[in-house]
C-alpha positions in Angstrom: -0.3 16.2 20.5 -2.0 14.6 17.5 0.7 12.7 15.6 -1.5 10.8 13.1 -4.8 11.3 11.3 -6.8 8.2 10.4 -9.4 8.8 7.7 -12.5 6.7 8.2 -16.2 6.7 7.4 -18.6 3.7 7.0 -19.2 5.1 3.5 -15.8 3.6 2.6 -17.4 0.2 2.9 -19.5 1.0 -0.2 -16.5 0.2 -2.4 -18.0 -3.2 -3.1 -17.8 -5.3 -6.2 -20.4 -7.7 -5.0 -20.7 -11.1 -3.3 -17.8 -13.5 -3.9 -15.4 -10.8 -5.0 -12.0 -10.9 -3.1 -12.1 -7.1 -2.4 -14.7 -7.6 0.3 -15.7 -4.6 2.5 -15.4 -7.0 5.4 -11.7 -6.5 5.2 -12.1 -2.9 6.3 -15.0 -3.6 8.7 -13.1 -6.1 10.7 -10.0 -3.9 10.7 -11.8 -1.0 12.1 -13.6 -3.2 14.7 -10.2 -4.4 15.9 -8.8 -0.8 15.9 -11.7 0.2 18.1 -11.4 -2.8 20.5 -7.7 -2.3 20.9 -8.4 1.2 22.2 -6.5 2.9 19.4 -9.3 5.4 18.7 -8.7 6.7 22.3 -5.0 7.3 21.9 -4.3 11.0 22.4 -1.8 10.9 19.5 -4.5 9.8 17.0 -7.3 11.8 15.4 -10.0 10.3 13.3 -11.0 12.4 10.3 -14.3 11.9 8.5 -14.5 11.4 4.7 -17.3 13.9 3.9 -17.8 12.8 0.3 -16.3 11.7 -3.0 -13.4 13.6 -4.4 -14.4 16.1 -7.1 -13.6 15.2 -10.7 -10.8 17.9 -10.9 -9.0 16.1 -8.2 -9.4 12.7 -9.8 -8.2 14.1 -13.1 -4.9 15.0 -11.6 -4.0 11.4 -12.2 -6.7 10.1 -14.6 -7.8 11.1 -18.1 -11.0 13.1 -18.3 -12.4 10.6 -20.8 -11.8 7.8 -18.3 -13.5 9.6 -15.4 -16.5 10.2 -17.7 -16.5 6.5 -18.6 -16.6 5.4 -15.0 -19.5 7.8 -14.3 -21.3 6.4 -17.4 -20.8 2.8 -16.5 -22.0 3.4 -12.9 -25.1 5.2 -14.2 -26.0 2.7 -16.9 -24.5 -0.6 -15.6 -23.0 -1.1 -19.0 -19.5 -2.5 -19.1 -16.6 -0.8 -20.9 -14.0 -3.6 -21.2 -11.6 -1.3 -23.2 -11.3 0.8 -20.0 -11.3 -2.2 -17.7 -14.8 -1.7 -16.5 -17.2 -4.6 -16.3 -14.4 -7.3 -16.2 -14.1 -10.1 -13.7 -11.7 -8.1 -11.7 -13.6 -4.8 -11.9 -17.3 -5.5 -12.2 -19.5 -2.5 -12.7 -21.7 -1.5 -9.7 -24.1 1.4 -9.2 -22.1 3.4 -6.7 -18.7 2.7 -8.4 -17.7 6.3 -9.2 -18.6 7.7 -5.9 -17.2 4.8 -3.9 -13.9 4.9 -5.7 -13.8 8.7 -5.5 -14.2 8.5 -1.7 -11.0 6.5 -1.5 -9.3 9.2 -3.4 -10.7 11.9 -1.1 -9.4 10.1 2.0 -5.9 9.6 0.6 -5.7 13.2 -0.6 -6.9 14.4 2.8 -4.1 12.4 4.4 -1.5 13.9 2.1 -2.8 17.4 2.7 -2.8 16.9 6.4 0.8 15.7 6.4 2.1 18.4 4.1 0.5 21.3 5.9 1.8 20.1 9.2 -1.6 19.3 10.8 -0.1 15.9 11.7 3.0 14.0 10.9 1.3 10.9 9.6 -1.9 10.3 7.6 -3.5 6.8 7.3 -6.2 5.5 4.9 -6.5 1.7 5.3 -9.2 1.7 2.6 -6.8 3.2 0.1 -3.9 1.8 -1.8 -5.7 1.1 -5.1 -2.3 0.9 -6.9 -3.2 -0.8 -10.2 -5.6 1.7 -11.7 -4.0 3.4 -14.7 -4.6 6.9 -16.1 -7.1 5.5 -18.6 -8.3 2.2 -17.2 -9.4 0.2 -14.2 -7.3 -2.8 -13.3 -6.9 -5.4 -10.6 -9.8 -4.4 -8.3 -8.8 -0.7 -8.6 -11.0 1.9 -10.3 -9.2 5.1 -9.3 -5.6 5.3 -8.1 -5.9 7.1 -4.8 -2.2 6.3 -4.0 -1.1 8.3 -7.1 -3.6 11.0 -6.2 -1.9 11.4 -2.8 1.5 11.6 -4.4 0.3 14.2 -6.9 -1.4 16.3 -4.2 2.0 16.5 -2.4 3.6 17.6 -5.6 0.9 20.2 -6.2 1.3 21.6 -2.7 5.0 22.2 -3.3 6.9 19.0 -2.6 9.9 18.6 -5.0 10.6 15.0 -4.2 8.2 12.3 -3.1 8.9 8.6 -2.5 6.2 5.9 -3.0 7.0 2.6 -1.4 4.8 -0.4 -2.3 4.9 -3.5 -0.2 1.9 -5.3 -1.7 2.5 -8.8 -3.2 1.5 -7.4 -6.6 3.6 -4.9 -8.4 2.5 -1.3 -8.0 2.2 -0.9 -11.7 -0.4 1.9 -11.9 1.5 4.3 -9.7 4.7 3.5 -11.5 3.2 4.1 -14.9 1.6 7.4 -13.9 4.9 8.8 -12.7 7.2 6.9 -15.1 8.6 10.1 -16.6 8.5 12.3 -13.5 11.9 12.7 -11.9 10.2 14.2 -8.8 8.8 10.8 -7.8 10.7 7.6 -6.8 8.5 4.5 -6.9 9.8 1.4 -5.1 7.9 -1.8 -5.3 8.7 -5.1 -3.5 6.5 -7.8 -5.0 6.2 -11.3 -6.3 7.8 -11.8 -9.7 5.5 -10.7 -12.4 6.3 -13.8 -14.4 4.3 -15.7 -11.8 1.6 -13.2 -10.7 -0.7 -10.4 -11.9 -0.1 -7.9 -13.3 3.0 -9.4 -15.0 5.1 -6.3 -14.7 7.8 -4.9 -12.3 11.0 -6.4 -13.6 14.3 -5.3 -12.1 15.3 -3.7 -15.4 12.3 -1.4 -15.4 13.9 1.7 -14.0 11.9 4.7 -15.2 11.5 6.9 -18.3 14.2 8.6 -20.3 13.9 11.8 -18.2 13.6 9.9 -14.9 16.1 7.0 -15.0 16.5 5.3 -11.7 13.2 6.6 -10.3 11.4 3.2 -10.7 12.8 0.5 -8.4 11.5 -3.0 -8.7 12.3 -6.0 -6.5 10.7 -9.0 -8.1 10.8 -11.9 -5.6 10.3 -15.6 -6.4 7.2 -17.5 -5.1 7.4 -18.9 -1.6 9.7 -16.1 -0.4 9.4 -16.2 3.4 9.3 -13.4 5.9 13.0 -13.5 6.8 14.0 -13.3 3.1 11.4 -10.7 2.4 12.7 -8.4 5.1 16.3 -9.0 3.8 15.1 -7.9 0.4 13.3 -4.8 1.7 16.3 -3.8 3.8 18.8 -4.4 1.0 17.1 -2.0 -1.3 14.5 0.4 0.2 16.5 2.4 2.8 19.4 3.1 0.5 17.5 4.4 -2.5 15.1 6.4 -0.3 18.0 8.1 1.5 19.7 8.8 -1.8 16.6 10.4 -3.2 16.2 12.7 -0.2 12.4 12.9 -0.3 10.3 15.5 1.4 7.5 13.0 2.0 6.9 9.3 1.8 3.7 7.6 0.7 3.6 3.9 1.3 1.2 1.1 0.4 0.8 -1.8 2.8 -1.1 -4.4 0.9 -0.9 -7.5 3.2 -1.5 -10.2 0.5 2.1 -11.4 0.8 1.0 -13.6 3.7 1.1 -17.4 3.2 -2.7 -17.6 4.0 -3.6 -15.2 1.2 -5.6 -17.0 -1.5 -4.3 -14.9 -4.4 -0.5 -14.9 -4.0 2.4 -17.3 -3.5 4.6 -15.5 -0.9 4.9 -16.5 2.7 5.4 -13.3 4.7 4.2 -13.4 8.2 2.2 -10.7 10.1 5.2 -10.0 12.2 7.4 -9.4 9.1 4.9 -7.0 7.6 4.6 -5.1 10.9 8.4 -4.8 11.0 8.5 -3.4 7.4 5.8 -0.8 8.4 8.0 0.2 11.3 11.0 0.6 9.0 9.0 2.9 6.6 7.9 4.9 9.6 11.4 5.3 10.8 12.6 6.3 7.4 10.0 9.1 7.2 11.4 10.5 10.4 15.0 10.1 9.3 14.7 11.7 5.8 11.3 13.4 5.3 10.7 15.3 8.6 8.2 12.6 9.6 5.9 13.2 6.6 4.3 9.8 6.0 1.1 8.8 4.3 0.3 5.1 4.9 -2.3 3.3 2.8 -3.9 -0.1 2.7 -4.1 -2.1 -0.5 -4.5 -5.8 -1.3 -5.0 -8.5 1.3 -7.6 -11.3 1.0 -7.1 -13.4 4.1 -9.9 -11.3 5.7 -10.0 -12.7 9.2 -6.5 -13.8 10.3 -4.2 -11.3 8.4 -5.7 -8.1 7.1 -7.2 -6.7 10.4 -4.0 -7.6 12.3 -1.6 -5.9 9.8 -3.7 -2.8 9.3 -4.6 -2.3 13.0 -0.8 -2.5 13.6 -0.3 0.1 10.9 -2.7 2.5 12.6 -0.9 1.9 15.9 2.5 2.4 14.4 1.4 5.7 12.8 -0.1 6.8 16.2 3.3 6.1 17.9 1.5 3.5 20.0 2.8 0.3 18.5 1.2 -3.0 19.5 3.3 -5.5 21.4 4.3 -8.6 19.3 2.2 -11.6 20.4 -0.5 -9.4 22.0 -3.6 -11.3 22.9 -6.4 -10.1 20.7 -9.6 -8.7 22.3 -12.2 -11.4 23.2 -15.0 -9.2 22.0 -13.4 -8.7 18.6 -12.8 -12.5 18.3 -16.4 -13.2 19.2 -17.6 -10.6 16.6 -15.4 -12.2 13.9 -16.9 -15.6 14.7 -20.4 -14.3 14.5 -19.9 -12.4 11.3 -17.8 -14.9 9.4 -18.2 -18.3 11.0 -14.4 -18.5 11.0 -12.0 -18.9 13.9 -9.9 -15.7 14.3 -6.3 -15.5 15.4 -5.8 -15.4 19.2 -2.7 -13.4 19.2 -1.0 -10.7 17.1 1.8 -12.7 15.5 4.5 -14.5 17.4 7.3 -12.0 17.9 10.3 -10.5 16.2 11.5 -12.0 12.9 15.1 -13.0 12.6 16.5 -11.8 9.3 20.0 -11.6 7.7 21.2 -8.2 6.6 22.8 -7.7 3.1 26.1 -6.9 4.8 26.4 -10.5 5.9 27.2 -11.3 2.3 25.6 -12.2 -1.0 24.6 -15.9 -1.6 24.6 -16.6 -5.4 22.8 -19.9 -4.8 19.8 -18.1 -3.2 16.9 -17.1 -5.5 16.0 -14.1 -3.3 19.6 -12.8 -3.2 19.8 -13.1 -6.9 16.6 -11.0 -7.3 17.9 -8.4 -4.9 21.2 -8.1 -6.6 19.5 -7.7 -10.0 17.6 -4.7 -8.7 20.7 -3.2 -7.0 22.7 -3.6 -10.2 20.1 -1.9 -12.3 19.4 1.0 -10.0 22.1 1.6 -7.4 24.8 3.1 -9.8 22.3 5.8 -10.8 22.3 7.0 -7.2 26.1 6.6 -6.7 25.5 3.4 -4.6 27.5 0.2 -4.7 25.4 -2.8 -5.8 27.6 -5.2 -3.8 28.1 -3.3 -0.5 25.9 -1.4 2.0 
């Protein structure tokens, strides 16, 4: 039985801001090469779906203003920047295929959402997606169109009454949060580096949703240098409780892997093993509370050789119910390809094993910066859902 659907096409590599830009297509290329060498494409539980073309404008307009979509098309056609709409900036340079390339990411994530909701598969995966910073009216932070929001919106349009969005990227999932800020049908949960120390500067614990949707925005803002054990403690202390309280019919998650210590753009220190563990937790939650309906997306991640392919290949395996063993020796052929393509030495193994972490039930430590951040979130949000901020 096919459990998971992986959306993939080489056309997705055309989302390319040019040489030297952190959002390099090599991230995806090396990930899919590893997926292939690990034999995941031969798993009977996994089907690979093609991305036939860009999403049509009416699909993109479910989460973006018509004027903005027209502006993206215009900038792509003329090459002229539109800084007021975030186009032609250092983060989001204009390139000729920009509209179509970004619209393909939307098409893939929407396909994943449709496949999950209609029961074709339990899980949908788009490692090229997760462009969570794009706002309704502007590009931001390497993100032109917000495919993550489009996936959530498609689930709502197909009949879902409650959808959870979980964002594990080191950067706050501000675009998705803002799009659904006043929608009580969507719970957004973001675990990220404190916005006072990292782009986009948002995602404080006290940001909890619009007037008609109080408690549906959940933000865990962690201090720089938070390690994997502390990060898992924070995820576990907040995410499962609010997700269960919300009782979603589907979960969309973003697995940006830029929280790793080797990532050049962030200041967290979350290992590959910790990120693999969190993906497993989200997967388990989907089965526990959402009848298995899970859409898993990529996102940020700029340690192109030693982090991104490992985390996202593991995500594909997790969704296919064929999890990779911790410490697995990585295929020799893949390592050789990485060396030839990048000139860098790839990792030899998939992490080092299970991560020891301390559950919240062990007690709150007022001297610990991470514990204080977690408690701030729980105090702001948990009472809305009838939960005790101090106890499990």
